[in-house]
C-alpha positions in Angstrom: -35.8 45.7 48.7 -33.8 49.1 48.5 -32.3 50.2 45.2 -28.8 50.8 44.9 -27.4 53.9 43.3 -24.1 53.5 41.3 -23.4 57.3 41.4 -22.9 59.5 44.4 -21.2 62.7 45.4 -17.6 62.6 47.3 -16.4 65.6 48.7 -12.5 65.8 49.3 -11.8 67.5 52.5 -8.1 68.2 52.2 -5.0 66.7 50.9 -1.7 65.0 51.8 0.6 68.1 51.6 4.1 66.5 52.5 5.3 62.8 53.3 8.6 62.6 54.8 9.5 58.9 55.9 6.7 57.9 58.4 5.4 61.5 59.1 2.6 63.1 56.9 1.3 66.5 56.7 -2.2 66.8 56.0 -3.9 70.2 55.1 -7.6 70.4 55.5 -9.6 73.0 53.5 -10.5 76.0 55.6 -14.3 75.4 55.2 -14.0 72.2 57.3 -12.0 73.7 60.0 -14.9 73.7 62.3 -15.2 69.9 61.8 -11.6 69.5 63.4 -13.0 70.9 66.7 -12.0 68.3 69.6 -10.0 66.2 67.3 -6.7 67.1 69.2 -8.0 65.2 72.2 -7.5 62.0 70.4 -4.1 60.3 70.1 -5.0 57.9 67.1 -7.3 58.5 64.2 -8.5 57.0 61.0 -7.7 58.7 57.7 -9.8 57.9 54.9 -8.2 59.0 51.6 -8.6 58.7 47.8 -6.0 56.3 45.7 -5.7 59.1 43.2 -3.0 57.3 41.3 -5.2 54.2 40.8 -8.4 56.2 39.7 -8.9 54.8 36.3 -10.6 52.2 34.7 -8.0 49.5 34.7 -7.5 49.7 38.4 -11.1 50.0 39.2 -11.8 46.9 37.4 -9.4 44.9 39.5 -11.5 42.3 41.4 -8.6 39.7 42.2 -4.9 40.6 43.4 -1.8 38.7 44.3 -0.5 40.6 47.5 3.2 40.1 46.7 4.1 42.9 49.4 3.6 40.0 52.0 5.2 37.5 49.9 2.1 35.8 48.9 1.7 34.0 45.4 -1.9 33.1 45.3 -4.6 35.5 44.2 -7.2 36.7 46.4 -10.5 38.6 45.9 -9.7 42.5 46.1 -12.1 43.0 49.2 -9.8 40.5 51.2 -6.6 42.6 50.6 -5.3 46.2 51.2 -4.7 46.6 47.4 -5.1 50.2 46.1 -6.5 48.7 43.1 -10.2 48.5 43.6 -13.6 49.4 42.3 -13.7 52.3 44.8 -10.1 53.6 45.4 -10.6 54.3 49.1 -7.7 53.9 51.5 -7.9 53.7 55.2 -5.2 54.0 57.6 -4.9 54.3 61.6 -2.5 57.1 62.3 -1.0 58.5 65.2 -2.3 62.3 65.4 1.2 64.2 66.2 -0.2 67.7 66.0 -2.7 70.1 64.8 -2.2 73.7 63.8 -5.4 75.2 62.5 -6.0 73.2 59.0 -2.7 71.3 59.4 -2.6 67.9 61.0 0.9 66.1 61.5 0.5 62.3 61.6 2.6 59.2 61.8 2.0 56.2 60.0 -0.1 57.2 57.1 0.3 55.1 53.9 -0.8 57.7 51.4 1.2 59.4 48.9 1.7 63.3 48.5 -1.1 64.8 46.6 -3.6 62.0 47.7 -7.3 63.6 48.6 -8.6 63.2 52.1 -12.1 61.9 52.5 -12.6 61.7 56.0 -11.0 61.6 59.7 -12.6 59.7 62.3 -11.3 59.1 66.0 -10.2 55.6 67.1 -12.1 54.7 70.2 -10.6 52.0 72.3 -12.9 51.2 75.1 -13.0 54.6 76.5 -9.1 55.1 76.3 -9.4 57.2 73.1 -8.1 60.5 74.4 -4.6 61.6 75.0 
């Protein structure tokens, strides 16, 4: 059986620079620019980001939530919810990639706040129809 390690290194590759209604601007660090090559071919991408406003012992200790946003009143396990309060405050959203200009991505539908660190970007693959 393998041993789990409790601590690792996460490298933030960028930040949510601006949020205006449903449109967000993401700035990727220049050293990660080569990693964006070919991304413009995709219409939809996954953005993984850090819930930086929930990165504290109280929110990281949350294991059950009541998702009131959807009118629920019964608790459920945090792993069965999209709550930002969780042991590892990682967010994941599928967005529409509107445009790319160097290290700047403009997306529609990101549910992250301005200042949220970006962890990763992955293209959405939908049965061979992932490109524009």
